[in-house]
C-alpha positions in Angstrom: 0.0 0.0 0.0 1.1 3.6 -0.5 1.1 4.2 3.2 4.3 2.0 3.2 5.7 3.5 0.0 5.6 7.1 1.1 7.4 6.6 4.4 9.9 4.4 2.6 10.7 7.3 0.3 10.9 9.8 3.2 13.4 7.5 4.9 15.5 7.8 1.8 15.4 11.6 1.8 12.4 12.6 -0.3 11.0 15.9 0.7 7.5 16.1 2.2 6.2 17.7 -1.0 8.0 15.2 -3.2 9.9 17.9 -5.0 13.5 16.7 -4.3 15.8 14.3 -2.5 18.1 17.0 -1.3 19.3 19.4 -4.0 16.9 20.5 -6.8 19.8 22.0 -8.8 21.8 18.8 -8.7 18.8 16.7 -9.6 18.0 18.9 -12.6 21.5 18.5 -14.0 21.2 14.8 -13.5 17.9 14.7 -15.3 19.4 16.7 -18.2 22.6 14.6 -18.5 22.0 11.1 -17.2 19.7 8.5 -15.8 17.2 9.4 -13.1 14.3 7.7 -11.3 11.5 9.8 -9.8 8.6 8.8 -7.5 5.6 10.5 -9.1 3.8 11.2 -5.8 1.6 13.9 -7.5 -0.1 11.4 -9.7 -2.9 9.0 -9.0 -5.0 6.2 -10.6 -8.6 5.6 -11.4 -9.6 1.9 -12.0 -12.4 1.1 -14.4 -13.7 -2.4 -14.2 -16.6 -4.4 -15.5 -17.7 -5.8 -18.8 -18.7 -2.4 -20.2 -15.5 -0.6 -19.1 -14.0 -0.3 -22.6 -17.1 1.0 -24.2 -17.9 3.3 -21.3 -14.5 5.0 -21.5 -14.5 5.0 -25.3 -17.7 7.0 -25.4 -16.4 9.6 -23.0 -12.7 10.2 -24.0 -11.0 11.8 -26.9 -9.1 8.7 -28.0 -9.9 5.2 -29.2 -10.1 3.2 -25.9 -11.6 0.1 -27.6 -8.3 -0.2 -29.5 -6.1 -0.4 -26.4 -4.5 -3.8 -26.4 -2.9 -5.5 -23.3 0.6 -4.4 -24.7 -0.3 -0.8 -25.4 -1.3 2.5 -23.6 -3.0 5.6 -24.9 -3.2 9.2 -24.0 -6.7 10.8 -24.0 -8.7 13.8 -22.7 -12.0 14.2 -20.9 -13.9 17.2 -22.1 -16.9 19.2 -21.2 -19.7 19.4 -23.8 -18.1 22.6 -25.0 -14.9 20.8 -25.8 -12.9 22.2 -22.9 -10.5 19.8 -21.2 -11.2 18.6 -17.7 -8.4 16.1 -17.5 -5.6 14.4 -19.5 -5.2 10.7 -18.8 -2.7 8.0 -19.6 -4.6 4.8 -19.9 -3.6 1.1 -20.1 -5.2 -2.3 -19.4 -4.7 -4.5 -16.4 -6.4 -7.8 -17.3 -10.0 -6.8 -18.1 -9.7 -3.5 -16.1 -8.4 -0.1 -17.3 -6.1 2.1 -15.2 -6.3 5.9 -15.8 -3.4 8.0 -14.6 -3.9 11.7 -13.8 -2.8 14.4 -11.4 -4.0 13.8 -7.8 -5.4 17.3 -7.5 -8.1 16.6 -10.1 -8.6 12.9 -9.4 -11.6 13.2 -7.0 -13.4 15.6 -9.3 -12.6 13.5 -12.4 -13.8 10.3 -10.7 -17.0 12.1 -9.7 -17.5 13.4 -13.3 -17.0 10.0 -14.8 -19.3 8.4 -12.3 -22.1 10.7 -13.5 -22.1 8.8 -16.8 -22.2 5.3 -15.4 -26.1 5.0 -15.2 -26.9 1.4 -16.3 -23.4 0.6 -17.7 -21.8 -2.4 -16.1 -18.8 -0.6 -15.0 -17.2 0.2 -11.6 -15.0 3.2 -11.0 -12.7 3.5 -8.0 -9.6 5.3 -6.8 -6.7 2.9 -7.3 -3.9 5.2 -6.2 -3.0 3.1 -3.2 -2.6 0.0 -5.4 0.4 1.2 -7.4 3.6 3.1 -6.8 4.1 5.4 -9.9 7.7 5.9 -10.8 9.2 7.9 -13.7 12.5 6.8 -15.3 14.6 8.7 -17.8 17.9 7.6 -19.3 19.0 11.1 -20.4 21.0 11.5 -23.5 23.8 9.0 -23.3 23.0 6.4 -20.6 21.7 3.0 -21.7 18.4 2.2 -19.9 18.6 -0.2 -16.9 17.6 -3.8 -17.7 14.4 -3.5 -15.7 13.2 -0.7 -18.0 12.4 -2.7 -21.1 14.4 -0.6 -23.6 13.0 -2.4 -26.6 9.4 -1.3 -26.0 7.9 1.0 -28.7 6.4 4.3 -27.6 3.3 3.6 -25.5 4.2 0.0 -25.4 3.4 -1.9 -22.2 4.9 -4.9 -20.6 4.6 -6.7 -17.3 6.6 -5.7 -14.3 6.6 -7.5 -11.0 3.3 -6.4 -9.4 2.4 -4.1 -12.3 3.5 -2.7 -15.6 6.2 -0.6 -17.3 5.1 1.8 -20.1 7.4 3.6 -22.6 6.4 7.3 -22.8 8.9 8.5 -25.4 12.5 7.9 -26.5 13.9 9.0 -23.1 11.1 8.4 -20.5 9.4 5.4 -19.0 6.6 5.0 -16.5 6.8 2.1 -13.9 3.6 1.2 -12.1 4.4 -1.7 -9.8 2.8 -2.6 -6.5 4.2 -0.5 -3.6 5.7 -3.7 -2.2 7.5 -4.4 -5.5 8.6 -0.8 -5.8 10.2 -1.0 -2.3 11.9 -4.3 -3.3 13.2 -2.8 -6.6 14.3 0.6 -5.3 17.9 -0.4 -4.7 18.1 -1.9 -8.2 16.6 1.2 -9.9 18.9 3.6 -8.0 22.0 1.6 -8.6 22.4 3.2 -12.0 20.0 6.1 -11.8 20.0 9.1 -9.5 16.8 9.5 -7.4 15.1 12.8 -8.2 11.9 14.5 -7.1 9.0 16.0 -8.9 10.8 19.2 -9.9 13.3 17.3 -12.1 10.6 15.0 -13.6 8.3 17.9 -14.4 11.1 19.6 -16.2 11.6 16.5 -18.3 7.9 16.5 -19.0 8.1 20.1 -20.2 11.2 19.4 -22.3 9.3 16.6 -24.0 6.4 19.0 -24.8 4.0 16.8 -22.9 1.0 18.8 -21.5 -1.0 18.1 -18.4 -4.2 19.6 -17.0 -4.4 20.5 -13.3 -7.1 22.1 -11.2 -6.1 25.6 -12.1 -6.3 24.9 -15.9 -9.4 22.8 -16.1 -11.8 24.1 -18.8 -9.1 26.4 -20.1 -8.1 24.6 -23.3 -9.6 22.6 -26.2 -7.4 19.6 -27.1 -5.7 21.1 -30.2 -4.5 24.0 -28.0 -2.4 21.4 -26.2 -1.1 19.9 -29.5 -3.1 16.7 -28.7 -3.8 15.9 -32.4 -0.1 15.9 -33.2 1.6 12.4 -33.3 4.1 13.5 -30.7 1.3 13.9 -28.2 -1.2 11.5 -29.7 -4.3 12.2 -27.6 -7.0 12.6 -30.2 -8.8 10.2 -32.6 -11.0 11.7 -35.4 -12.5 8.3 -36.4 -13.6 6.9 -33.0 -17.1 8.4 -32.9 -18.8 10.7 -30.5 -17.8 11.8 -27.0 -18.7 14.9 -24.9 -17.3 18.0 -26.8 -16.5 16.0 -29.9 -18.5 18.4 -32.2 -16.4 21.4 -31.0 -13.1 19.5 -31.3 -14.0 18.2 -34.8 -15.1 21.7 -36.0 -11.8 23.2 -34.7 -9.9 20.6 -36.7 -11.8 20.7 -40.0 -13.7 24.0 -40.2 -11.4 26.4 -38.5 -7.8 27.4 -38.1 -6.1 26.5 -34.8 -5.0 29.8 -33.4 -3.3 28.7 -30.2 -0.6 26.0 -29.5 1.6 25.1 -26.6 5.2 26.2 -26.8 8.1 25.8 -24.5 9.6 28.9 -22.9 12.1 30.1 -20.3 11.5 32.7 -17.6 13.4 34.0 -14.7 10.8 33.9 -12.0 8.3 31.2 -10.9 4.7 31.4 -12.0 1.8 29.0 -11.5 -0.2 27.0 -14.1 -3.1 29.1 -15.3 -1.2 32.4 -15.2 -2.3 34.5 -18.2 0.1 35.8 -20.8 -0.2 38.9 -23.0 1.2 40.3 -26.2 1.2 43.8 -27.8 -1.1 42.8 -30.6 -3.8 41.8 -28.1 -3.5 44.8 -25.9 -4.9 44.3 -22.4 -6.6 41.1 -23.5 -4.7 37.9 -22.6 -3.5 35.7 -25.5 -3.0 32.5 -23.6 -2.0 30.9 -20.3 0.8 28.9 -18.7 0.1 25.1 -18.8 2.9 23.8 -16.6 6.1 25.1 -15.1 9.3 23.7 -13.4 12.8 24.8 -12.4 15.3 24.6 -15.3 18.8 23.0 -15.2 20.0 26.2 -17.0 18.7 28.3 -14.1 15.4 30.0 -13.7 12.3 28.2 -14.9 10.8 26.6 -18.0 7.2 26.3 -18.9 4.7 25.1 -21.4 2.5 27.9 -22.4 -0.6 27.9 -24.6 -0.5 31.1 -26.6 -1.8 32.5 -29.9 0.5 31.6 -32.8 0.6 35.1 -34.1 1.8 36.4 -30.7 4.7 34.0 -30.7 5.6 34.9 -34.3 5.7 38.6 -33.3 8.3 37.7 -30.8 7.0 39.3 -27.7 4.8 37.5 -25.1 4.7 38.6 -21.5 3.6 36.6 -18.5 1.2 37.8 -15.8 0.6 41.3 -17.1 0.9 43.4 -20.2 4.3 44.7 -18.8 5.3 41.4 -17.2 8.4 39.3 -17.8 9.1 38.5 -21.4 9.1 34.8 -22.3 12.1 33.4 -24.1 10.8 30.7 -26.4 12.7 27.4 -26.7 12.4 24.6 -29.2 10.0 21.7 -28.7 11.2 18.2 -29.6 8.5 18.0 -32.3 7.2 20.2 -35.1 4.0 22.2 -34.9 2.3 21.3 -38.2 -0.9 22.9 -39.4 -3.0 22.6 -42.5 -4.9 25.6 -43.9 -8.3 24.9 -42.5 -10.3 28.0 -43.3 -11.9 30.4 -40.8 -10.2 30.9 -37.5 -11.6 29.6 -34.3 -10.3 31.0 -31.0 
């Protein structure tokens, strides 16, 4: 159970808030340059079980859940009827069940929201956070992955791990989801070749990968395309799976309009919080986007993912927090932002 896992981590030096094992600066450098292992104590799990679980989730989320096989995972969003994101979820199978990973700060509200749709469906939803220890692993730029990590997995590939599963997130990052008992037993093995780091370093890796997340402060702030979800690098949208709440808005944005906002990676000197608004001269005192996520940077200061109007980025001046706030320095993403000319613009 996680009540054993968390004290175990604390005994090995993890801060109460999970942000570090001692030195954030050292851990950021390690995450940039080498192999690191991070307890993801800010994330939780929802379990969906029952004979209707696949169809139930398929009808509610932005991706093809029916197509998830035992050896694969998928990223998907839960939207309002207006197409605004309430949650982003990583989903994989465990036998006949599905596990949905998301930030803990929105888990209770998301579980409640999903439960509203159960009605007569033969599906049971429950908080499964205590059943798994969620651990991030990154092999940096030059370090071969540890044997436990299943380096031959394709992206979003899933394989069994003692007491759970390991999932490949991208070319550098993996998610381990063992039982807490198995995590405790494997900790020495994992940390033999990888430095333990806290959430600050892992969230920087997430930003460097251009991977968005939705937290309580940003619920209902974005439609999926604003977070690059239709791009293969994020892979959170299917346009062939059929209807779900908000699908009409999402499809119209894709096919009948032009996507005006995207997420970009940027550097700033001072910390801000997700949901902080950003501004540009061309929009005056009207905001042109918002911060999606933020973390300390190994180069000093902070980095963020920010959803902002494409035109404002192209003009070269976007400021955070106020019209005269700090100017963002934009950094490259590890993937291209591709758009087709789709006609009239949709904000």
